[in-house]
C-alpha positions in Angstrom: 0.1 0.0 0.0 1.4 3.3 -0.9 1.6 6.3 1.0 -1.4 8.0 -0.6 -3.6 5.0 0.1 -2.6 4.9 3.6 -3.3 8.7 4.3 -6.8 7.9 2.5 -7.6 5.1 4.9 -6.6 7.0 7.8 -8.8 10.1 6.7 -11.7 7.9 6.1 -11.4 6.1 9.3 -11.2 9.5 11.2 -14.1 10.7 9.3 -16.2 7.7 10.4 -15.1 8.4 13.9 -16.0 11.9 13.9 -19.4 11.1 12.1 -20.1 8.5 14.7 -19.7 11.1 17.6 -21.7 13.7 15.9 -24.6 11.2 14.8 -24.6 9.7 18.3 -25.0 13.0 20.4 -26.9 14.9 17.5 -29.6 12.3 16.5 -29.4 8.8 18.4 -29.4 10.0 21.9 -33.0 11.3 21.5 -34.0 7.6 20.7 -31.7 5.7 23.0 -28.8 7.0 25.2 -27.5 3.5 25.4 -27.0 3.2 21.6 -25.5 6.8 21.6 -23.0 5.6 24.2 -22.3 2.3 22.3 -21.5 4.4 19.2 -19.1 6.5 21.1 -17.4 3.7 22.5 -17.0 2.3 19.0 -15.8 5.8 17.8 -13.1 5.7 20.7 -11.6 2.6 19.4 -11.1 3.8 15.8 -8.4 6.4 16.3 -5.8 4.0 17.7 -6.6 1.5 14.8 -6.4 4.3 12.2 -2.8 5.1 13.3 -1.8 1.5 13.4 -3.1 1.0 9.7 -1.8 4.2 8.5 1.7 3.4 9.8 2.1 -0.2 8.8 4.6 -1.3 6.3 3.9 -3.2 3.1 6.3 -5.4 1.0 6.2 -3.0 -1.9 7.3 0.0 0.3 11.2 0.2 0.7 11.6 3.3 2.6 13.0 1.5 5.7 15.8 0.0 3.3 17.4 3.2 2.8 21.2 3.0 1.7 22.3 6.0 3.7 22.1 3.8 6.8 25.1 2.0 5.6 27.2 4.9 5.1 30.0 5.0 7.6 30.6 8.7 7.3 27.0 9.6 7.8 27.9 11.7 11.2 31.0 13.3 9.9 30.7 17.0 9.4 30.6 18.3 5.8 29.3 15.1 4.6 26.5 15.1 1.9 23.7 13.3 3.8 21.5 13.4 0.9 23.6 11.0 -1.0 25.5 8.0 0.3 29.0 7.4 -0.8 28.4 4.4 -2.8 25.9 6.4 -5.0 27.3 8.0 -8.0 27.5 11.7 -8.0 26.2 13.6 -11.1 28.9 15.5 -12.9 28.6 19.2 -12.6 28.7 21.4 -15.7 31.7 23.6 -16.0 30.8 27.3 -15.4 31.8 30.1 -17.8 34.3 32.5 -16.2 32.9 35.4 -17.9 
């Protein structure tokens, strides 16, 4: 699951949570306070589950296999942290001295 899908699932789950709270105390409480409390209990469980589902890793995601973690010079001052040593650097074009 890609990051966009994880964000989408998270926001849908949080929207359902918010909808349950609003529906429980805006409408359902007039008919059954017990049902409204039950809806709030269900809504209370959704945010932790949404956080867990939104932060899980999938086999096609490789963000945890960052090659920079194997770079021995990572903490040295002046080291380019955006590119590990074993990645080839792009050659710079020469400047004109005009």
